[in-house]
VMD Tcl script that draws the C-alpha trace (Angstrom):
set ca {
  {12.25 46.18 30.99}
  {11.94 44.01 27.89}
  {11.38 40.46 29.23}
  {12.68 38.99 25.96}
  {15.99 40.76 26.53}
  {16.16 39.33 30.04}
  {15.51 35.85 28.63}
  {18.34 36.31 26.16}
  {20.67 37.57 28.90}
  {19.89 34.62 31.19}
  {20.38 32.15 28.36}
  {23.71 33.76 27.44}
  {24.93 33.59 31.06}
  {23.88 29.93 31.29}
  {25.59 29.03 28.01}
  {28.72 30.88 29.09}
  {28.86 28.92 32.37}
  {28.22 25.62 30.56}
  {31.17 26.31 28.25}
  {33.55 26.54 31.22}
  {33.49 30.24 32.10}
  {32.33 30.58 35.75}
  {31.87 34.35 35.57}
  {31.15 37.07 33.03}
  {34.47 38.69 33.97}
  {36.32 35.45 33.24}
  {34.66 35.03 29.83}
  {35.09 38.65 28.73}
  {38.76 39.04 29.67}
  {39.95 35.54 28.70}
  {38.64 36.17 25.19}
  {40.49 39.41 24.57}
  {38.41 41.94 26.51}
  {37.59 45.33 25.05}
  {40.40 45.08 22.50}
  {38.63 42.18 20.77}
  {34.97 42.82 21.47}
  {35.17 46.59 20.81}
  {32.96 47.30 23.83}
  {33.57 47.49 27.58}
  {33.08 44.87 30.28}
  {30.28 47.04 31.70}
  {28.60 46.88 28.29}
  {28.86 43.07 28.31}
  {27.40 42.91 31.83}
  {24.40 44.90 30.59}
  {23.88 42.27 27.90}
  {23.88 39.40 30.42}
  {21.58 41.38 32.74}
  {19.14 41.91 29.90}
  {19.25 45.71 29.85}
  {20.60 45.88 26.31}
  {21.10 43.70 23.25}
  {24.43 43.23 21.46}
  {24.78 44.42 17.90}
  {24.87 41.76 15.19}
  {28.67 42.10 14.99}
  {28.99 41.82 18.77}
  {26.73 38.75 18.83}
  {28.94 37.08 16.20}
  {32.02 37.66 18.38}
  {30.27 36.42 21.53}
  {29.04 33.21 19.89}
  {32.43 32.65 18.27}
  {34.13 32.97 21.67}
  {31.69 30.54 23.27}
  {32.06 27.84 20.63}
  {35.54 28.39 19.24}
  {33.90 29.38 15.97}
  {30.44 30.40 14.84}
  {28.33 27.24 14.81}
  {24.72 26.26 15.17}
  {24.38 23.69 17.95}
  {21.36 23.63 20.28}
  {22.73 26.30 22.63}
  {23.63 28.77 19.88}
  {20.37 28.09 18.06}
  {18.44 28.92 21.21}
  {20.44 32.13 21.72}
  {19.77 33.19 18.14}
  {16.03 32.58 18.53}
  {15.93 34.58 21.76}
  {17.98 37.35 20.16}
  {15.57 37.68 17.25}
  {12.58 37.61 19.60}
  {14.15 40.33 21.77}
  {14.91 42.39 18.66}
  {11.15 42.46 17.98}
  {10.32 43.14 21.65}
  {8.96 39.63 22.19}
  {6.13 40.11 19.72}
  {4.23 36.74 19.52}
  {3.68 37.35 15.81}
  {7.02 35.60 15.18}
  {6.48 32.60 17.49}
  {5.55 30.33 14.59}
  {9.07 30.70 13.24}
  {11.00 31.05 16.50}
  {9.34 28.54 18.84}
  {10.97 25.08 18.52}
  {7.65 23.43 19.42}
  {6.09 24.81 16.25}
  {9.12 23.65 14.27}
  {8.70 20.14 15.69}
  {5.04 20.08 14.63}
  {6.09 20.98 11.10}
  {8.50 18.02 10.98}
  {7.33 14.65 9.70}
  {6.34 12.15 12.45}
  {8.52 9.43 10.91}
  {11.56 11.65 11.05}
  {10.95 12.57 14.67}
  {10.40 8.98 15.76}
  {13.40 7.67 13.86}
  {15.75 10.13 15.50}
  {14.53 9.75 19.09}
  {17.29 7.41 20.32}
  {20.02 9.42 18.62}
  {18.72 12.66 20.15}
  {18.56 11.00 23.56}
  {22.20 9.88 23.30}
  {23.19 13.37 22.14}
  {21.39 14.93 25.13}
  {23.02 12.54 27.61}
  {26.43 13.18 26.05}
  {25.91 16.94 26.19}
  {24.82 16.87 29.84}
  {27.79 14.66 30.75}
  {30.22 17.07 29.06}
  {28.69 20.01 30.93}
  {29.36 18.31 34.27}
  {33.11 17.95 33.63}
  {35.17 20.56 35.53}
  {37.36 22.97 33.57}
  {41.02 23.40 34.39}
  {42.71 26.67 35.18}
  {45.10 28.44 32.84}
  {48.01 27.41 35.08}
  {46.96 23.76 34.89}
  {46.58 23.83 31.12}
  {49.95 25.51 30.65}
  {51.66 22.93 32.87}
  {49.98 20.02 31.07}
  {51.04 21.32 27.66}
  {54.47 22.64 28.61}
  {56.37 19.59 27.29}
  {55.66 16.39 25.41}
  {56.30 14.37 28.58}
  {53.96 16.53 30.66}
  {51.18 16.15 28.10}
  {51.36 12.35 27.93}
  {51.93 11.80 31.66}
  {48.93 13.96 32.45}
  {46.63 12.34 29.91}
  {47.78 8.79 30.70}
  {47.21 8.98 34.46}
  {44.01 11.01 33.99}
  {42.42 8.57 31.57}
  {43.70 5.22 32.86}
  {42.95 5.94 36.52}
  {46.14 4.18 37.51}
  {48.36 4.87 40.51}
  {51.90 4.56 39.20}
  {55.54 5.12 40.02}
  {57.49 7.43 37.68}
  {59.49 4.47 36.37}
  {56.29 2.60 35.44}
  {54.91 5.66 33.65}
  {58.19 6.12 31.76}
  {58.18 2.47 30.67}
  {54.61 2.37 29.38}
  {54.86 5.72 27.59}
  {58.34 5.06 26.21}
  {59.72 8.31 27.62}
  {62.99 9.06 29.47}
  {62.59 8.73 33.24}
  {64.21 12.12 33.86}
  {61.62 13.84 31.61}
  {58.77 11.96 33.27}
  {60.00 12.91 36.75}
  {60.24 16.59 35.78}
  {56.77 16.44 34.23}
  {55.26 14.85 37.34}
  {56.74 17.59 39.54}
  {55.19 20.26 37.30}
  {51.78 18.52 37.28}
  {51.79 18.05 41.05}
  {52.56 21.75 41.52}
  {49.24 22.69 39.82}
  {47.32 19.83 41.46}
  {46.71 17.85 38.30}
  {48.48 14.93 39.99}
  {48.78 13.83 43.60}
  {51.27 11.60 45.37}
  {49.87 8.74 47.44}
  {51.31 7.53 50.73}
  {52.90 4.61 48.87}
  {54.84 7.00 46.62}
  {52.73 6.38 43.54}
  {51.16 9.23 41.59}
  {47.58 9.51 40.39}
  {45.08 11.98 38.93}
  {42.44 13.32 41.34}
  {40.27 14.03 38.28}
  {39.94 10.46 37.02}
  {36.32 10.03 38.10}
  {35.12 13.32 36.61}
  {37.73 13.94 33.88}
  {38.83 17.55 33.33}
  {38.52 19.73 30.22}
  {40.25 22.89 29.06}
  {38.30 25.99 28.09}
  {37.89 27.34 24.56}
  {40.04 30.37 25.38}
  {42.99 28.12 26.32}
  {42.97 26.33 22.97}
  {44.70 28.90 20.80}
  {45.56 27.91 17.25}
  {49.17 27.39 18.32}
  {48.10 25.03 21.12}
  {45.74 23.13 18.83}
  {48.55 22.52 16.36}
  {50.96 21.54 19.15}
  {48.52 18.96 20.57}
  {47.81 17.61 17.09}
  {51.56 17.11 16.57}
  {51.87 15.18 19.85}
  {49.15 12.79 18.72}
  {50.48 12.47 15.18}
  {54.03 11.80 16.39}
  {52.81 8.97 18.60}
  {50.62 7.59 15.80}
  {53.73 7.32 13.64}
  {55.46 5.21 16.33}
  {52.68 2.61 16.60}
  {52.62 -0.34 14.15}
  {48.84 -0.43 14.02}
  {46.20 0.61 11.53}
  {44.69 3.94 12.53}
  {41.13 4.90 11.72}
  {41.37 8.01 9.57}
  {38.24 8.90 7.65}
  {38.65 12.30 6.07}
  {36.83 14.57 3.69}
  {37.72 17.64 1.65}
  {34.80 19.69 0.41}
  {33.71 23.18 -0.58}
  {30.77 24.74 1.28}
  {28.84 27.88 0.36}
  {29.11 29.92 3.55}
  {30.04 30.24 7.23}
  {26.75 28.73 8.35}
  {27.50 25.44 6.57}
  {30.98 25.38 8.10}
  {29.42 26.03 11.50}
  {27.04 23.11 11.06}
  {29.97 20.81 10.31}
  {31.63 22.01 13.51}
  {28.46 21.21 15.47}
  {28.36 17.66 14.03}
  {31.98 17.05 15.01}
  {31.52 18.48 18.50}
  {28.55 16.16 19.06}
  {30.60 13.16 17.90}
  {33.31 13.98 20.45}
  {30.76 14.26 23.25}
  {29.20 10.91 22.32}
  {32.64 9.28 22.26}
  {33.28 10.60 25.76}
  {30.41 8.43 27.04}
  {32.60 5.36 26.34}
  {35.34 6.52 28.74}
  {36.07 3.90 31.40}
  {34.48 4.56 34.78}
  {36.92 2.20 36.55}
  {40.74 2.28 36.63}
  {42.13 -0.02 33.94}
  {44.92 -2.57 34.26}
  {44.65 -3.47 30.58}
  {42.95 -1.83 27.63}
  {43.45 0.58 24.76}
  {44.66 4.17 25.04}
  {43.11 5.89 22.04}
  {43.00 9.39 20.55}
  {39.72 10.67 19.16}
  {40.12 13.83 17.10}
  {37.51 15.96 15.35}
  {38.94 18.68 13.17}
  {37.16 20.99 10.79}
  {39.61 23.40 9.17}
  {38.91 26.36 6.90}
  {41.80 25.99 4.46}
  {41.16 29.10 2.38}
  {38.37 31.32 1.06}
  {37.52 31.67 -2.62}
}
mol new
graphics top color blue
foreach p $ca { graphics top sphere $p radius 0.5 }
foreach p [lrange $ca 0 end-1] q [lrange $ca 1 end] { graphics top cylinder $p $q radius 0.2 }
display resetview
């Protein structure tokens, strides 16, 4: 069996697990199954086992499902290198191009030294994000079922507080009845727990909890963005809003922008409080790269 294919398959399985999909079955079917990929689950399992390579079109769909869009971060770059190597049966003739160690030797020493601390922070941020558990579909649906559910979930998750419904309603500026209904829904999917003293808290405060790419449909992305924008409009403070409109030549450039933004989010996550907070700032950090239209 082609060892390069096996390397690609193992790397794909590892990347899939890191992106919040615990099994090949979970990844394949949560992303549309045979109807989207145009090949069977058995076919996909052969790819992960290293007995066959995906076509170029299939690889594009797989990478897009793993990242939310085709982009060129470290994981995808490694998969692409392994894919090309496997395509040429692991022939060492191409190692000069495909081996990152050779690429590093071709880079200028000053550039490598100057970026060491930034790369270290990026690596720590990436490893931290990988360790965060992913929520189930039922949990994500409950947390995004209503405006109250979304803010109650995020507030108790991020602040680490143990609070009564009335306290949550007061600090979030939401009706108590809506907060109570939201808490019941969040408790039912174990996103919140009730303490012996009657206060509610998130069992995920220490670790945080993320959704998976497959849960963030375009409709859900827009809904979450509206929740944040509506609350921004209510606050009499100056919001940081750097933005940029630009034209790029191709999908690769757009993918590189997505990779930059994803890294910025992971670095920001390192600043999350490790201790429950009595006082502080509840902030939204958004990174959005949107393809507005093609020309």
